[in-house]
C-alpha positions as CSV (number, residue, x, y, z in Angstrom):
1,M,-41.0,96.3,-102.8
2,A,-43.0,96.0,-106.1
3,A,-40.4,93.2,-107.3
4,E,-40.8,91.4,-103.9
5,R,-44.8,91.4,-104.3
6,E,-44.2,89.8,-107.8
7,Q,-42.2,87.0,-106.3
8,A,-44.2,86.5,-103.1
9,L,-44.5,82.7,-102.0
10,L,-47.5,83.6,-99.8
11,R,-49.8,86.3,-100.5
12,V,-52.6,87.2,-98.0
13,Q,-55.1,89.6,-99.6
14,D,-58.0,91.3,-97.7
15,V,-58.6,88.2,-95.4
16,A,-61.7,88.3,-93.3
17,V,-62.9,85.8,-90.8
18,R,-65.7,85.9,-88.3
19,F,-67.1,83.5,-85.5
20,G,-70.6,84.7,-85.2
21,G,-70.5,88.3,-83.8
22,I,-66.7,88.1,-83.4
23,V,-64.2,89.4,-85.9
24,A,-61.1,87.3,-85.8
25,L,-59.5,88.8,-88.9
26,D,-60.6,92.1,-90.6
27,G,-59.1,92.9,-94.1
28,V,-55.5,91.3,-93.4
29,S,-53.0,91.7,-96.3
30,F,-49.3,90.9,-96.6
31,D,-46.9,89.1,-98.5
32,V,-44.0,86.5,-97.5
33,A,-41.2,86.6,-99.9
34,P,-39.2,83.3,-100.7
35,G,-36.3,82.5,-98.3
36,R,-37.5,85.1,-95.7
37,I,-38.4,84.4,-92.0
38,V,-41.5,86.7,-91.4
39,G,-42.7,87.3,-87.8
40,L,-46.2,87.6,-87.1
41,I,-46.9,89.4,-83.7
42,G,-49.6,90.9,-81.7
43,P,-51.3,90.6,-78.4
44,N,-53.6,87.4,-77.2
45,G,-56.5,87.5,-79.3
46,A,-55.1,89.4,-82.4
47,G,-55.8,86.8,-85.1
48,K,-52.5,85.2,-85.5
49,T,-53.4,81.6,-84.9
50,T,-56.8,82.2,-86.8
51,L,-54.6,83.1,-89.8
52,F,-52.4,80.1,-89.5
53,N,-55.6,77.9,-89.5
54,C,-56.9,79.8,-92.7
55,I,-53.5,79.1,-94.4
56,S,-53.6,75.3,-93.1
57,R,-57.4,75.3,-94.4
58,L,-58.7,74.6,-91.1
59,Y,-60.9,77.6,-91.2
60,P,-62.5,79.2,-94.3
61,V,-61.9,82.6,-95.5
62,E,-65.2,84.7,-95.4
63,R,-63.6,87.4,-97.6
64,G,-60.4,87.8,-99.5
65,D,-57.9,85.2,-100.6
66,I,-54.8,83.4,-99.6
67,A,-52.5,82.2,-102.5
68,F,-49.5,80.0,-102.2
69,G,-47.1,79.9,-105.1
70,G,-49.8,81.6,-107.2
71,T,-52.3,78.9,-106.3
72,S,-55.5,80.1,-104.4
73,L,-55.6,77.8,-101.3
74,G,-59.5,78.1,-101.5
75,T,-59.2,75.5,-104.3
76,V,-56.9,73.1,-102.4
77,P,-58.5,70.3,-100.4
78,R,-57.4,70.4,-96.9
79,H,-55.6,67.0,-97.2
80,R,-53.6,68.3,-100.0
81,I,-52.0,71.3,-98.1
82,A,-49.0,69.3,-97.0
83,A,-48.2,68.1,-100.3
84,L,-48.6,71.5,-102.0
85,G,-45.6,72.5,-99.9
86,I,-46.9,73.9,-96.6
87,G,-45.6,72.4,-93.3
88,R,-46.8,73.4,-89.9
89,T,-46.2,73.0,-86.1
90,F,-48.9,73.6,-83.5
91,Q,-49.0,75.8,-80.3
92,N,-50.2,72.7,-78.4
93,L,-48.3,69.9,-79.5
94,A,-50.1,67.6,-82.0
95,L,-48.1,64.3,-81.7
96,F,-49.1,60.7,-81.6
97,R,-47.8,60.2,-78.0
98,S,-48.0,56.4,-77.8
99,M,-46.0,56.1,-81.1
100,S,-42.1,56.2,-81.4
101,V,-40.2,59.5,-82.5
102,L,-39.1,57.7,-85.7
103,E,-42.8,56.6,-86.4
104,N,-44.2,60.3,-85.9
105,V,-41.8,61.7,-88.3
106,M,-42.6,58.9,-90.9
107,V,-46.1,60.1,-90.6
108,G,-45.0,63.4,-92.2
109,Y,-43.3,61.7,-95.1
110,H,-46.6,59.7,-95.8
111,S,-48.5,62.8,-96.6
112,R,-46.3,62.7,-99.9
113,S,-46.6,59.1,-100.7
114,R,-48.9,57.4,-103.3
115,G,-49.7,54.4,-101.0
116,G,-53.1,54.1,-99.4
117,F,-54.6,52.0,-96.7
118,F,-55.1,48.8,-98.9
119,A,-51.6,49.3,-100.6
120,N,-50.0,49.2,-97.2
121,A,-52.2,46.6,-95.7
122,L,-51.3,44.2,-98.6
123,R,-47.6,45.1,-98.6
124,L,-47.7,45.9,-102.3
125,P,-44.2,46.3,-103.7
126,Y,-44.3,50.1,-104.3
127,A,-45.9,50.6,-100.8
128,V,-43.1,48.8,-99.3
129,R,-40.5,50.8,-101.1
130,A,-42.2,54.0,-100.1
131,D,-42.2,52.9,-96.3
132,R,-38.3,52.0,-96.6
133,A,-37.7,55.4,-98.2
134,A,-39.8,57.2,-95.5
135,R,-37.9,55.4,-92.8
136,D,-34.6,56.4,-94.2
137,A,-35.3,60.1,-94.7
138,A,-36.9,60.1,-91.2
139,G,-33.6,58.9,-89.8
140,E,-31.7,61.7,-91.7
141,L,-34.0,64.4,-90.3
142,L,-33.6,62.9,-86.8
143,A,-29.8,63.2,-87.3
144,L,-30.3,66.9,-88.5
145,L,-32.2,67.7,-85.4
146,E,-30.1,65.6,-83.0
147,L,-33.0,63.2,-82.2
148,E,-31.2,60.0,-83.3
149,R,-30.9,58.6,-79.8
150,F,-34.7,59.1,-79.1
151,A,-35.8,57.2,-82.4
152,Q,-37.4,54.2,-80.9
153,A,-38.5,56.1,-77.7
154,P,-42.3,56.7,-77.3
155,V,-43.0,60.3,-77.7
156,A,-45.0,60.5,-74.4
157,A,-41.8,59.7,-72.3
158,L,-39.7,62.5,-73.6
159,P,-39.3,66.0,-72.1
160,F,-41.4,68.8,-73.4
161,G,-38.5,70.6,-75.3
162,T,-37.6,67.3,-77.1
163,Q,-41.3,66.8,-78.1
164,K,-41.0,70.2,-79.8
165,R,-38.3,69.1,-82.0
166,V,-40.0,66.0,-82.9
167,E,-43.1,68.1,-84.1
168,L,-40.7,70.2,-86.0
169,A,-39.0,67.3,-87.7
170,R,-42.7,65.8,-88.5
171,A,-43.5,69.0,-90.2
172,L,-40.1,69.1,-92.2
173,A,-40.7,65.4,-93.2
174,A,-43.3,66.6,-95.9
175,Q,-40.5,68.7,-97.5
176,P,-42.2,72.1,-97.1
177,K,-41.3,75.1,-99.0
178,L,-43.2,77.3,-96.4
179,L,-42.9,76.4,-92.8
180,L,-45.6,77.9,-90.4
181,L,-44.3,77.9,-86.7
182,D,-46.9,78.4,-84.0
183,E,-45.0,79.4,-80.7
184,P,-42.1,77.1,-81.3
185,A,-40.5,78.5,-77.9
186,S,-43.6,78.4,-75.8
187,G,-42.7,76.3,-72.5
188,L,-39.2,76.2,-73.2
189,N,-36.4,77.4,-70.7
190,H,-33.8,80.0,-71.6
191,E,-31.2,77.5,-72.7
192,E,-33.8,75.8,-75.0
193,V,-35.1,79.1,-76.4
194,G,-31.7,80.0,-77.5
195,A,-31.3,76.5,-79.1
196,I,-34.5,76.5,-81.0
197,G,-33.7,80.0,-82.5
198,A,-30.2,78.6,-83.7
199,L,-31.9,75.6,-85.2
200,I,-34.7,77.7,-87.2
201,R,-31.9,79.7,-88.7
202,S,-29.8,76.7,-89.7
203,L,-33.0,74.9,-91.0
204,R,-33.8,78.0,-93.1
205,E,-30.3,78.0,-94.7
206,R,-29.8,74.5,-95.1
207,L,-33.4,73.3,-96.3
208,K,-33.8,76.6,-98.2
209,L,-37.0,77.2,-96.3
210,T,-39.4,80.2,-96.1
211,V,-40.7,80.6,-92.7
212,L,-43.9,82.4,-90.9
213,L,-43.3,82.5,-87.3
214,V,-45.7,83.3,-84.3
215,E,-43.9,83.7,-81.2
216,H,-44.7,85.6,-78.0
217,H,-40.9,85.5,-77.1
218,M,-40.4,88.9,-78.6
219,Q,-36.6,88.8,-78.5
220,L,-36.3,85.5,-80.2
221,L,-38.9,86.7,-82.9
222,M,-37.2,89.9,-83.5
223,S,-33.7,88.4,-83.7
224,L,-35.0,85.7,-86.3
225,S,-37.2,87.8,-88.4
226,D,-36.1,89.5,-91.7
227,W,-39.6,91.2,-91.8
228,V,-42.4,91.7,-89.2
229,V,-46.3,91.9,-89.5
230,A,-48.2,93.1,-86.4
231,L,-51.9,92.4,-85.8
232,N,-54.3,93.8,-83.1
233,F,-58.0,92.8,-83.0
234,G,-57.8,91.2,-86.3
235,K,-56.2,94.2,-88.2
236,R,-52.7,94.7,-89.5
237,I,-51.4,97.7,-87.5
238,A,-47.8,97.8,-88.7
239,E,-45.2,96.2,-91.0
240,G,-41.5,96.4,-91.8
241,T,-38.1,95.2,-90.5
242,P,-38.0,94.4,-86.8
243,A,-36.4,97.8,-86.0
244,E,-39.1,99.4,-87.7
245,V,-41.9,97.8,-86.1
246,R,-40.4,97.5,-82.7
247,S,-41.1,101.2,-82.0
248,H,-44.4,101.6,-83.9
249,P,-46.8,103.8,-81.9
250,E,-49.7,101.4,-82.9
251,L,-47.7,98.3,-81.7
252,V,-46.7,100.2,-78.4
253,R,-50.4,101.0,-77.8
254,A,-51.6,97.4,-78.5
255,Y,-49.1,95.9,-75.9
256,L,-48.9,98.8,-73.2
257,G,-52.0,100.7,-73.8
258,S,-50.3,104.0,-74.5
259,T,-47.2,105.3,-76.1
């Protein structure tokens, strides 16, 4: 355990967040080791999405610190989070609905490009090369996620399950080391849930990803995760392997109200 703490890719230390009089996170601490899938569970209002928003720098941390690769995220501007190596999907899809699938995925690559508005508007040579590279790389990702046939389709015209894959492809386009997945199975049918689980496992292996996963589909989360952290009312109440956490008395009380 001590060795894992030394090599943690993500380290959450004593993080506290309040919204007025509401305590969203209250001294949460845990580590995410490289190459692991870590599940973050808890009832609605436990603080899971708030923690994701803190890692993404959408919310400030009132107390404590979140470090990624040894760098405190409090020192990193929001617009540099993707370039640092953190990708994310959202519980409610955050896609450009009028744009094509290919264009949406290319947006993810541009988070790492040097070209700015004027370079692209003037079609400067390095901006043209970057755009071509982004298009080629996006095409490879579409093939990996079996989205090639939808490349030119507007996102709004696609089924919800396919849109979920598009958002995952866009998050992967920034070539993250850490992937934050917020409810990837939400709104999917039974067959799609099985497919997204297999896809997450495959991507972890093929792209050498570390994954922090929030998911209410408990069977999926427990089958995917190497390690599980449980929250309730903003506090960490349990941590361990899926087998250890599944029967933890505090977690049972949080979900069922009694043991």
